[in-house]
N, C-alpha and C positions, 0 to 999 in steps of 0.2 A: 175125131184124132187123125189129122194128115200123117200118112203116111212116111218114113223116111229111110233114108239109106245111108251107112256110113260112108264116104269116102274118101280116100289117102290122098294129100296133095306131098306131096316135093319139090322142090326148088335146086336150081341151078346157078348163085351157090345158095344154100342153104342159110336157114334163117329169112328169108321173106316174108312179109305179113301180109296173112291170106286177107282178102276183101270178097266176099259174096254180099252181092245184091248194094253195095256199099256199105256195108257193116263190116269190122274190123272183126277176126274169129279166127289169129293165134298165129302161129310163126311154122313155118315147115320146119322139118314136116313132123305133118299136122294130119290126123283123122276128123275129118267134120260129119255130124249128120245133118242131111240136107234133106230138103224134103222134096219129095219124088216131081220130076219134072226136069225143065231147063234153067240153069242159072249163068247168069255173066260171073266168072272168076276175074279178080285182080291179083299178080302178086308184086307188091311193094319192096324198095330195097333202099336204101342211101345211097347213090353213085351208080345207080343202072335205072335204066329207063324200066317203065311199068310193061308187065308182060299181062296179056288179057287174053282169056280163051271161056267159052260156051262147054260149062259140061252138063249134061241131062243126069240124074240122078235117078238110077233103078235097079234093082235086085241084079246083082254082079255088073256093078259098073267097075270097071280098070281104076286102078290109080292113074292120079293125074300129075304129069313133072311140067313142071313151067320152067324155063331158060329168060334169065333176065339179061339183058347188053348192057355191058359199063357204059354209061357215059363218057365222054371225052374231059378231060382238064384242062380249063383254059384260065390265066391270069392275064387282067385289063390293066394294062402298067399307060398311066399320066405320068408325064413331068415336069416338072415346073424351073425354064424353059422349057417346052417343048421340042420335040427333035431330037432329043439325047439318044444313042444308041444303048439298049437296057440287054444283056446279058442274063438267062435264066440257065443254068447247066449247060447243055448244049446251041439254047434257041437265044438267037439275036432279032430283034425288034426296034423299031424307027417308032418313040412313044409320038403321039396316044398311037395304043395298037393292042395287040393282045399276040399271045404267046400259049400256041398246045403244047402241053408237057405231061409227062408219061403221070399216072394214079401215083402222087407222093407217098412217101411212107414214112420221110422225114422234111425236117424244115426244107425248104428252098432260099438260095443268096438272089436278089436281083442286084445286078453292079449296073449303075446307067454313068456313060463319057458323053462330053462335049465340050467341043472344042473353047476353051476359057472359063473353066469353069473344075472345080473339084471334083472328084466320082462321087456320086452318091448311092447308098444300099439299103438295101430293106429286107427283112427276112419276113417271105411266106409260109406259117406255118400251116401243115393240112388242113387243122380244123378252122382255119380260115376259109375253104373251100364251101360255097353254097348252093345248094342243089337248084338250077333251073329247069326250062322247059326239058334242054337240048344238048345242057351242058354243065360239071360242078365250076361254076365261077367263083374264083377270089380277084379281092381287089386290090391294086397296088399305086402309090401315088410316092412319086420322088424328087423331093424340092432340093437344086444344085447350087451350091453357093460361088457366087464369081471366085474366080483365082484372085491372089491378092497380087496386084500392081507389082514389075521387078521394081527393085530399088533403084531411082537413079545412081548412074556409075556416080562412083564419090571421084573429086576432083582437088587436086592440089598444085599449088603454083609451079607453073614450071621451071623446073631446074632449068640453070644455063649450059651448056654443052661441055665436056669437061675442056679443056686444054690444058697442053703441057705446056709449060712453056723451059724452055731449054737456057742454063745461061752459061756462057761459054766460062770456062777454067779460067781461073784468076792468073791474070799474069804480073808478072813483077818487072816493072819498066824500073832503069837504071837512068838515072838523070843526069846526063852530063854534068858534070861536075860543074860549079859556077868560079869562074877563075876570077881572080881581078887584076887586071891589066897592069906589069910592070910599072914602077915605077921607076922611069932611072933620073 
């Protein structure tokens, strides 16, 4: 039978899956019996770069601690039509583009603005991020609606300018009395 040695594994952060020679062997912290000799060890955890180490299993081997580096979080943004300014938290990007954001612990809101269009929004849930080679990536697409045209100005028949007519006060004229010529 092969000689084995117990090797203690720990990681920062804890909970990483330990993979020995391509076989998953549990999560950290974990003690694993390894056959004597060299082994390639990987620690994998969603949202982190894989940490790799070569371990020699022998009598009295020291515990192995692997530190994983967090992946950046990126949101790829597209808008219809393209060219909108999209704000996600403190980040602003012109679509199509991408915004690097801190690791989200709650839903994020993306707001797109473009002249002639109503603002559009989308919500990005932390579970929307998918692990890629170099980053945790979420995709968001926002379709903007054209702003309704302003209604034409209402027209009414023009009113003639207001005029003020002054009527002179009525005067009483006395007509000279008509007298018939006297007959003699």
